[in-house]
N, C-alpha and C positions, 0 to 999 in steps of 0.2 A: 551339741553333737549334730552333725548333718551328713547325709549321704554324699554330699558334694564336698565335704571337708577332707582333712588329711590328718593322720595321727602325728605328723611332724609339726602341726600348728600348735598354738598356745592354748587352745580351748576356749577362747573368748567368743563373744557373739559374732564378732567380725572375722574371727579366724578359728572356726570350730574344728573339733576332732571328727574323724570319720567313724570311729567305733565307740560304743557305749563303755566297753571295758577300759579303754584308754582314759575316758572321762573319770571312771571310778578310780582307776589307779592314780590319777593325778589329783583327786579330790581329798579333802580332809573332812573329818566328821563335822556335821553342821552345814555342809555345802549342799546346794541344789544343782542337779545336772538336768538341763532342759534338752529334750531330744526332738529334733524337727521331724515332720512327717516323712515316711519312707519305710523300707524294709531293711532291717539290720540282721544279717545272717551271722549270728554269733551266739555264744553261751556266756553268760556273765555271772560273776561272783562278787558279792559285796565285800568280801574279805574283812569282815568285822567293822566296817565303817558305817557309822550312823548317818547316812546321807539319804537324800530324796532323789530318785530317778523318775522323771516324769515327761510325758508328752507336753505339748503346748496347751493341753486341757488345763493344766495347773494355772496358767496365767490368763487364759481366755474363757474358761468354762464352756468351750465349744466341744460338744460330745463327739463331733465328727473326727476329732483327733484320736479317739480311742481305737477306732477301727483302721485308721490310716497310718498309725505308728506301730510298727510290727517288729517284734523280736522273733526271728525264725531260727530254731535250733538245728534245722537241717538234718535231723535224725543222727546227731553226732555222738550217740551213746553217752549222753550226759544231760542233766536237767538244763532247761533253758536259763533259769534264774536260780541261784543258790544263796541261801542265808545259812551259814553253818559255823559262824564264829562269834556268837553271842550278841548279834545285832538286836537292839531294843526297839521300842515303839516310835522312836524318833527316826528310825530307818523306814523308808517307804518306797513302794513301787506304785505309780499312779498313772492311769489314763492310757493304757497300751493294750495291744493284743499279743498274747504269748502262744506260739504254735510250733508244731513239728519237733517237739522234744521227746526224747526217749531216755529213760534211766530205770534202774531197778527200783528206785524210790523217788517218785515225784518227777514225772516227765516234763511238766510245765514249770512248777515251782517246788523247790526243796527247802524246807525250813527244819533245821535240827538244832535244838538248844537255842533258838533265836525266836524273837517275837516281833516281827515287823508289821507294818500296816500295808495291806494289799487293797487298793482302792480303784474303783472305776476301771476294772480290767475285763477283757474277754480272754478266756483261757480255753482254747479249743484244739482238737486234733493232736493231743499229746498222749503219750503211752508210757506205761510203767510195767516192768516185769513182775514186781511183787506188790508194791503199795502205792496208791495215789496216782492214777493216770494224769490227772490235772494238777493236784496239789498234794504234797506230803508234809504233814506236820508231826514232828517227834519232839515231845516235851516242849511244846511251843504254846505261847499265849497270843498267837498272832490274831490280828483283827482283819477280817475279810469283809469289805464293805462295797456295796453297789457293784457286784461282780457277777459275771456269767460264766459258768463252767459247762461246756457243751461239747458232746461228741469226743470225749476222752475215753481211754480204756486201759485196763490192766489185765494181766493174766492171773492176778492174785486178788487183792482186797482193795476196794474203794476205787471204782472206775473214775469218779469225779474227784473225790477227796478222801484221804485217809488221815485220821487223827489218832495218834498214839501218845497217851499221856497229855498233861497240860490242860489249860482252860481257855481254849480259843473262842473267839466271838465271831459269829456270822450275822451280818445285818444287811437286809435288802439284797439277798443273793438268790440267783436262779441256777439250779442244777438240773440239766436237761439232756437226755439222750446219751448218757454215759453207760459204760459196760464193764462188768467184772466177768471176764470170759470163762473162768473156771473157779472163781472164788466167791466171796460174799461182799455185799454192799455195792450194788451197781452205781448208786449215786454217792453215798457216804458210808464209810466204815470207821467206827470208832472203838478203841480198845483202851481201857483204863483211863478214860478221858472224861472231862466234865465240860463239854462245850455248851455255849449259849447261842441258840438260834432264834433270831427275831426277823419276822417278815421274810421268810425263806420259802421258796417254791422248789419242790423236788418232784420231777415229773418225767415220765417216759424213759426211765432208766431200767437196766436189766442186769440180772446176776444169774450165773449158772447155779450157784449155791443159794443160801438164804439172803433175804433182804434186797429185793430189787431196787427199792428206793433208799433205805437206810438200814444198816445193821450195827447194833451196839452190843458189846460184850464187856461186862464189868465196868460199865460207864454210867454216868449220871447226867444225861443231857437235860437242858432246860429249853422247852419249846414254846414260843409265843408267836401266834399267828403264822403257823407253819402249814403249808399245803403239801400233802403227799398223795399223788394220784397218778394213775396210768402206768405204774411201775410193774415189772414182772420178774419173777424168779422161778427156779425149778419147783419150789413148793407153792407157787401161785400167789405169794404175798409180796407186798411192797415194803413191809417192815420186818 
């Protein structure tokens, strides 16, 4: 996929599509979709396909592609990226920036009943009306790896990330400067969930209610080398 491509092309390296969604629609499970640098103003849905969508970070390991390959939701009243049809861990989003998404649940990334891998991402400036300004996980065992959630917000619960049910895994994740404007969990909100957090930094987040950094209800999180600092809530606590 390339910003200089055309959706009437065949999607090959020499004849790329212009939009990521066209690449997804044309792909079969097991395929990789490589996205050239640039800004793609669209909202994408994996539609149940176990595929990998990635910047050129996947083939080069050059981290500059993470910030230069952008999916911009343009505030189109829907999540920027959706997994909602049973996608499993062979489905992945790798090496991109996800921004300007708005949805009731998951402004940046929405995972419901799906468990993809989210790796080497920057998820920023996304917003949700109810849950998960940056990421919303519902009955999901998603793996979030080497990812930064920054400056996302919600009017409800989980400015950076909401986890409802499931056993998601967070590894080497930074959650910074996210906001729950009138709810709980400025950085993270978890309900009836058993997440595993390893090498996670949760800092400078805020909530109008409880849990400026992280708020858990009826949940059993496992925390290893987790830093929670500089968060604020109306009750003065980060947790």
